[in-house]
C-alpha positions in Angstrom: 6.1 49.5 82.8 5.0 49.3 79.2 1.4 50.0 78.4 0.6 46.4 77.2 2.1 44.9 80.3 -0.1 47.2 82.4 -3.1 46.2 80.4 -2.3 42.5 80.8 -1.9 42.9 84.5 -5.2 44.7 84.8 -6.8 41.9 82.9 -5.4 39.2 85.2 -6.5 41.2 88.2 -10.0 41.6 86.8 -10.0 37.8 86.0 -8.9 36.9 89.6 -11.4 39.4 91.1 -14.2 37.9 89.0 -13.2 34.3 90.0 -13.2 35.1 93.7 -16.6 36.7 93.4 -17.9 33.6 91.6 -17.0 31.1 94.2 -19.5 29.9 96.8 -17.4 30.9 99.8 -17.0 34.2 101.5 -13.4 35.6 101.3 -11.9 38.3 103.5 -8.2 39.3 103.2 -6.6 41.6 105.8 -3.0 42.9 106.0 -0.7 43.0 108.9 -2.1 46.3 109.9 -5.5 44.8 110.3 -6.8 46.6 107.2 -9.2 45.0 104.7 -7.4 44.3 101.5 -10.2 42.3 99.8 -13.6 40.8 100.2 -15.9 39.1 97.7 -19.6 39.2 97.1 -20.3 36.0 99.0 -18.7 37.5 102.1 -21.2 40.3 102.0 -24.1 37.9 101.5 -23.0 35.7 104.5 -22.7 38.7 106.8 -25.7 40.5 105.4 -23.5 43.5 104.5 -23.4 45.9 101.5 -20.5 47.6 99.9 -21.7 50.9 101.3 -21.6 49.5 104.9 -18.2 48.2 104.2 -17.0 51.6 103.0 -18.7 53.4 105.9 -17.0 51.3 108.6 -13.4 51.0 109.4 -11.3 47.9 108.9 -11.2 47.2 112.6 -15.0 47.0 112.7 -15.1 44.6 109.8 -12.6 42.4 111.5 -14.6 42.5 114.7 -17.8 41.4 112.9 -16.0 38.8 110.8 -14.1 37.2 113.7 -16.7 37.5 116.5 -17.9 34.2 118.0 -21.4 34.0 116.5 -23.3 32.4 119.4 -23.5 35.7 121.2 -22.0 37.9 118.6 -20.2 39.9 121.4 -17.0 38.1 122.2 -14.1 38.7 119.9 -12.2 35.9 118.3 -9.3 35.7 120.7 -6.8 34.0 118.5 -6.9 36.9 116.0 -4.6 38.8 118.3 -1.9 36.2 118.1 -2.6 34.8 114.7 0.0 37.0 113.0 2.8 35.8 115.2 3.0 32.2 113.8 3.3 32.1 110.0 2.0 28.5 110.0 -1.0 29.0 112.3 -4.2 27.8 110.7 -7.6 28.5 112.3 -10.7 26.5 111.7 -14.1 26.4 113.5 -17.8 26.3 113.0 -20.0 29.4 113.8 -23.6 28.8 114.9 -25.8 31.9 114.6 -28.9 32.6 116.6 -31.0 32.5 113.5 -29.9 28.9 112.8 -27.3 29.7 110.2 -24.1 27.6 110.4 -20.9 28.9 108.9 -17.7 27.0 108.6 -14.8 29.4 109.1 -11.2 28.9 108.0 -8.1 31.2 108.2 -4.5 30.9 107.2 -1.6 33.3 106.8 -1.0 35.0 103.4 2.7 34.5 102.5 4.7 36.2 99.7 8.3 35.2 99.1 8.4 33.5 102.4 7.2 36.6 104.3 3.8 36.9 105.9 1.9 39.9 104.6 -1.5 39.3 106.0 -4.3 36.7 106.6 -7.0 35.1 104.4 -10.4 34.2 105.9 -12.9 32.1 104.2 -16.5 31.5 105.2 -18.8 28.7 103.9 -22.5 28.5 104.6 -23.0 24.8 105.6 -26.5 25.3 107.1 -28.2 23.1 104.5 -25.5 20.4 104.6 -25.6 20.1 108.4 -29.4 20.2 108.3 -29.4 17.4 105.7 -26.9 15.4 107.7 -28.9 15.8 110.9 -32.0 14.7 109.1 -30.3 11.7 107.6 -29.0 10.7 111.1 -32.5 11.1 112.5 -34.0 9.0 109.8 -31.2 6.4 110.2 -31.8 6.3 114.0 -35.6 6.1 113.4 -35.2 3.3 110.9 -32.9 1.4 113.2 -35.3 1.8 116.1 -38.2 0.7 113.9 -36.2 -2.3 112.6 -35.1 -3.3 116.1 -38.7 -3.3 117.4 -40.0 -5.5 114.6 -39.9 -9.3 115.4 -39.2 -10.1 111.8 -35.6 -10.4 110.6 -34.6 -7.5 108.4 -31.4 -7.2 106.5 -29.8 -5.0 103.8 -27.1 -6.3 101.4 -24.9 -4.9 98.7 -24.5 -6.2 95.2 -22.1 -8.9 96.4 -24.7 -10.1 99.0 -22.7 -8.7 101.9 -24.6 -7.4 104.9 -24.7 -3.6 105.1 -27.3 -3.3 107.9 -29.4 -5.7 110.0 -31.8 -5.5 112.9 -31.6 -7.1 116.3 -33.8 -10.1 115.2 -31.5 -10.9 112.4 -28.5 -10.5 114.7 -30.1 -13.0 117.0 -30.5 -15.5 114.1 -26.8 -15.0 113.2 -25.8 -15.5 116.8 -24.2 -12.1 117.4 -24.9 -9.4 120.0 -23.9 -6.4 117.9 -25.6 -6.0 114.5 -22.5 -4.1 113.2 -20.5 -7.4 113.5 -22.3 -8.7 110.4 -21.5 -5.7 108.2 -19.3 -6.8 105.3 -20.0 -10.5 105.9 -22.2 -12.9 104.0 -24.5 -15.9 104.6 -21.5 -18.2 104.1 -20.1 -16.8 107.4 -23.1 -17.9 109.4 -25.1 -20.6 107.7 -24.4 -24.1 106.2 -22.9 -23.9 102.6 -26.0 -25.4 101.0 -28.4 -22.8 102.4 -25.9 -20.0 101.8 -25.4 -21.0 98.2 -29.1 -21.0 97.5 -29.6 -17.6 99.2 -26.7 -16.1 97.2 -28.1 -17.4 93.9 -31.6 -16.1 94.7 -30.2 -12.6 95.6 -28.0 -12.4 92.5 -31.0 -13.4 90.3 -33.2 -10.8 92.0 -30.7 -8.0 91.3 -30.1 -9.2 87.7 -33.9 -9.5 86.9 -34.9 -6.5 89.0 -37.8 -8.6 90.3 -38.5 -9.4 94.0 -39.0 -12.8 95.6 -42.1 -13.0 97.9 -42.6 -15.4 100.9 -40.3 -18.2 99.8 -40.3 -20.9 102.5 -36.8 -21.8 103.7 -35.6 -24.2 106.4 -32.6 -22.7 108.1 -30.6 -23.4 111.2 -30.2 -20.8 113.9 -26.6 -20.2 115.1 -25.8 -23.2 117.3 -29.5 -24.0 117.7 -32.3 -25.9 116.1 -33.7 -25.6 112.6 -36.5 -23.1 112.0 -38.8 -22.4 109.1 -39.0 -18.8 107.7 -40.7 -17.1 104.7 -38.2 -14.8 103.0 -39.2 -11.8 100.9 -36.4 -9.9 99.1 -36.5 -7.0 96.7 -33.8 -5.0 94.8 -32.8 -1.5 95.9 -32.4 1.1 93.2 -30.6 4.5 93.4 -31.7 7.8 91.8 -30.2 6.7 88.5 -32.2 3.4 88.6 -29.1 1.4 89.2 -29.3 -1.7 91.4 -27.2 -1.2 94.6 -28.3 -4.1 96.6 -31.3 -5.9 98.2 -33.5 -5.6 101.3 -34.9 -8.7 102.8 -37.5 -9.6 105.5 -37.6 -13.1 106.9 -40.5 -14.2 109.1 -40.3 -17.1 111.6 -43.2 -19.4 110.6 -41.9 -22.5 112.6 -45.0 -22.6 114.8 -47.4 -22.5 111.8 -45.3 -25.1 110.0 -45.5 -27.4 113.0 -49.3 -26.8 113.1 -49.5 -27.7 109.4 -47.5 -30.9 110.2 -49.8 -31.7 113.1 -52.8 -31.2 110.8 -51.3 -33.4 108.2 -50.7 -36.2 110.7 -54.1 -35.7 112.1 -55.5 -36.0 108.6 -53.5 -39.2 108.0 -54.7 -40.6 111.3 -58.3 -39.7 110.4 -57.9 -41.4 107.0 -56.5 -44.4 108.8 -59.5 -44.4 111.2 -61.9 -44.0 108.4 -60.3 -46.8 106.4 -60.4 -49.0 109.6 -64.1 -48.1 110.0 -64.8 -49.0 106.4 -62.9 -52.2 106.7 -64.7 -53.1 109.9 -68.1 -52.4 108.4 -67.2 -54.3 105.3 -66.3 -57.3 107.4 -69.4 -57.0 109.4 -71.6 -56.7 106.3 -69.9 -59.4 104.3 -67.6 -61.8 106.2 -69.9 -62.2 109.2 -72.9 -62.8 107.0 -71.5 -64.9 104.3 -70.7 -68.1 106.4 -74.2 -68.0 107.8 -75.9 -68.9 104.5 -74.1 -72.3 104.1 -74.6 -73.0 107.8 -78.3 -72.4 107.5 -78.5 -74.5 104.4 -76.5 -77.4 105.9 -78.5 -77.3 109.2 -81.8 -77.2 107.3 -80.8 -80.3 105.3 -79.8 -82.1 108.5 -83.0 -81.0 110.2 -85.4 -82.0 107.4 -83.7 -85.0 105.8 -81.7 -86.5 108.7 -83.5 -89.9 108.6 -82.9 -90.1 104.9 -79.2 -89.3 105.0 -76.4 -91.9 105.0 -73.8 -91.9 107.8 -71.2 -90.6 105.4 -73.4 -87.7 104.3 -74.1 -86.7 107.9 -70.4 -86.9 108.6 -69.6 -84.7 105.6 -72.3 -82.2 106.6 -71.1 -81.9 110.2 -67.5 -81.5 109.1 -68.6 -78.6 106.8 -70.5 -77.0 109.6 -67.5 -77.4 111.9 -65.2 -75.7 109.4 -67.6 -72.9 108.9 -68.0 -72.3 112.6 -64.2 -72.5 113.1 -63.7 -69.8 110.4 -66.3 -67.7 112.0 -64.8 -68.1 115.4 -61.3 -67.1 114.0 -62.9 -64.1 112.4 -64.5 -63.0 115.6 -61.3 -63.5 117.5 -59.4 -61.3 115.0 -62.2 -58.7 115.2 -62.1 -58.7 119.0 -58.3 -58.4 119.1 -58.3 -55.6 116.5 -61.0 -53.6 118.2 -59.3 -54.0 121.6 -56.1 -52.6 120.2 -57.8 -49.7 118.5 -59.5 -48.7 121.8 -56.4 -49.2 123.8 -57.9 -52.0 125.9 -55.3 -54.6 125.0 -52.4 -54.3 127.4 -49.0 -55.6 126.5 -47.5 -57.6 129.4 -44.2 -59.0 128.3 -42.7 -62.1 130.1 -39.8 -64.4 129.3 -41.0 -67.1 126.9 -39.2 -70.3 125.6 -39.9 -69.8 121.9 -39.6 -73.4 120.9 -42.3 -74.5 123.3 -44.6 -71.6 122.3 -44.2 -72.5 118.6 -44.9 -76.2 119.4 -48.2 -75.3 121.1 -49.4 -73.4 118.1 -48.2 -76.1 115.7 -50.2 -78.7 117.7 -53.4 -76.6 117.2 -52.8 -76.3 113.4 -51.4 -79.8 112.6 -54.8 -81.1 111.6 -55.2 -78.3 109.0 -51.7 -79.1 107.7 -52.4 -82.8 107.7 -55.5 -82.3 105.6 -53.4 -80.7 102.8 -50.5 -83.2 103.5 -48.2 -80.2 104.3 -45.0 -80.8 106.3 -44.9 -78.5 109.3 -41.4 -78.2 110.9 -40.5 -76.4 114.1 -36.8 -75.6 113.7 -36.6 -73.0 116.4 -33.5 -73.0 118.6 -34.6 -75.0 121.8 -32.5 -72.7 124.0 -33.9 -69.4 122.7 -36.0 -67.2 125.0 -37.8 -64.0 124.0 -39.4 -61.2 126.0 -43.0 -60.7 124.8 -46.6 -60.8 125.7 -47.6 -64.5 125.7 -51.1 -64.1 124.3 -50.0 -61.7 121.6 -47.1 -64.0 120.5 -49.6 -66.9 120.3 -51.9 -64.8 118.1 -49.0 -63.7 115.9 -47.7 -67.3 115.4 -51.2 -68.6 114.8 -52.1 -66.0 112.2 -48.8 -66.4 110.3 -48.7 -70.2 110.4 -52.4 -70.4 109.4 -51.7 -68.2 106.5 -48.7 -70.3 105.4 -51.0 -73.4 105.5 -53.7 -71.6 103.6 -51.4 -70.5 100.8 -49.2 -73.6 100.5 -50.1 -76.2 97.9 -50.9 -79.8 99.1 -47.8 -81.8 99.9 -45.9 -78.5 100.4 -43.5 -77.6 103.2 -43.6 -75.0 106.0 -40.6 -74.3 108.3 -40.5 -72.1 111.4 -36.9 -71.0 112.0 -35.0 -68.6 114.2 -31.9 -66.5 114.4 -30.6 -64.2 117.0 -28.0 -61.5 117.5 -27.9 -61.2 121.3 -30.4 -58.3 121.4 -33.3 -59.4 119.1 -34.5 -62.7 117.8 -35.9 -63.1 114.4 -38.7 -65.7 113.8 -39.1 -66.8 110.2 -42.2 -68.6 108.8 -41.1 -70.0 105.5 -43.3 -71.7 102.9 -43.1 -72.9 99.3 -46.6 -71.8 98.4 -48.1 -69.5 95.8 -46.2 -66.4 97.1 -47.2 -62.7 96.7 -47.1 -60.5 93.6 -44.6 -57.7 93.8 -47.3 -55.0 93.3 -49.2 -56.4 96.3 -46.3 -56.4 98.8 -46.6 -52.7 99.7 -50.1 -53.0 101.1 -49.7 -56.4 102.8 -49.8 -55.0 106.3 -52.3 -52.2 105.8 -56.0 -51.8 106.3 -56.5 -51.7 102.6 -55.0 -55.2 102.3 -56.8 -57.5 99.9 -58.4 -60.8 100.8 -57.5 -63.8 98.7 -58.4 -67.4 98.6 -56.0 -70.2 99.6 -54.9 -73.1 97.5 -57.9 -75.0 98.6 -60.3 -72.0 98.3 -59.9 -71.2 102.0 -61.3 -67.8 102.8 -59.7 -65.1 105.0 -60.6 -61.8 106.5 -57.7 -59.5 105.6 -57.2 -58.5 109.2 -54.7 -61.1 110.3 -51.5 -59.5 109.0 -52.6 -56.0 110.2 -53.1 -57.5 113.7 -49.7 -59.2 113.6 -48.0 -56.0 112.7 -49.6 -54.0 115.5 -48.9 -56.8 118.0 -45.2 -57.2 116.9 -44.7 -53.4 117.2 -46.3 -53.3 120.6 -43.7 -55.8 121.7 -40.9 -53.7 120.5 -40.3 -55.6 117.2 -40.7 -55.3 113.5 -42.2 -57.4 110.8 -41.5 -57.7 107.1 -42.1 -60.1 104.2 -39.9 -61.5 101.5 -41.8 -63.3 98.7 -41.5 -64.5 95.1 -44.7 -65.2 93.2 -45.3 -68.9 92.7 -42.2 -69.8 94.7 -43.2 -69.0 98.3 -42.9 -66.5 101.1 -41.0 -65.7 104.2 -42.7 -63.7 107.0 -40.0 -62.5 109.4 -40.7 -60.7 112.7 -38.4 -59.7 115.5 -38.8 -59.7 119.3 -36.5 -58.7 122.1 -34.3 -61.6 123.1 -34.4 -62.6 126.8 -31.0 -63.7 128.0 -31.0 -65.8 131.1 -28.6 -64.6 133.8 -26.0 -67.2 134.7 
């Protein structure tokens, strides 16, 4: 062999030796005779040996140490005796030392030109790796246990808004027993498309802007169940390189508090209604009850002091005015009494079958004098065969209020018609006039407590309670009331009542 070739081979051997001593695994090579051919520095470190100890001991002792099962460090590695028989036999196991060290051991035959010449053993210290894995598993188990014992719904998602982990509460919301069933799926797999789309857009914006979303109120539907309200908080998850890798979200069921808020809102509205009713009541007591008394006192004083000096026509005119004033006062007191009884629940609705044509006729008879004074045509066009199912006294009050209003707001020589139409279940009663009508901006409040009081075509005065009472009475009888009106052309007040069908 030439000198340069020897030098080159020495260089390659030195390079290989340096490489094997630089790797992070212990290497031990033995020949077919069981003699140590090579070992590297890491092998010495793993086995706490030195070169001197290696030189002092024989090859068989080294093999015993290197192949001994490390739990007791007494039993020899049984497969070593047969490992040279099969050229393809590979050996791999994990050695657990008493001091906590964990070594991964691997061995395979060393083959040259198809012929086995020995065996190579490698040893890798995986103590830190195993310890880290165990810690991660413990932390994972702890996190899952913590999540599963929190009533809030917790979920982790990747950058495509796919679930990567959820707790039991979130699994319950999604309608699944095993949280792992959700992994890789999205909100589109569990919720309606509208909610899923909004949630997806929110999450993508959170990851894009790197800003969390805190306590957003959402109305969602539980799987196969009712809608619930939740507050959702979501924040982006960043890795060590500050890259966004997903989001974590917590949703809290606030349905109960939402329902409480709704109850409070309704209570507040009801309280406002009651306060408005109280204000209206006191306004009527303070003004409408007092106002008619002044002219009554004035007229009665004139009659008392100057009766002998008054003509028959003057006395007749005075008594007529007194009668009209007392009648208005009586109507006001009737409305006040009806309204107060309904507010306190003392007015009981007792529906019976009523022949509507006759009921309308009885009310028209009471009001025909007022209509005659204004030369108003008052027509009962109700179907004579129509029966309704309603409280008789309430129906009388409804008709009297609505027809009285029609007379009040119809010009002299005008026309009022009372009509009906039915569909087999409900009958509609229409009071139609060609009077002054109602302005469009006033229609919205026509049946409310804040309804205005206006004067009729002959300066007739009302209380503003009549239509409110009509509405409450109609609704207590299972019907509805509405108005159609065109200013200066007339109005239609239409209310419905259950139709009573006579059995043949």
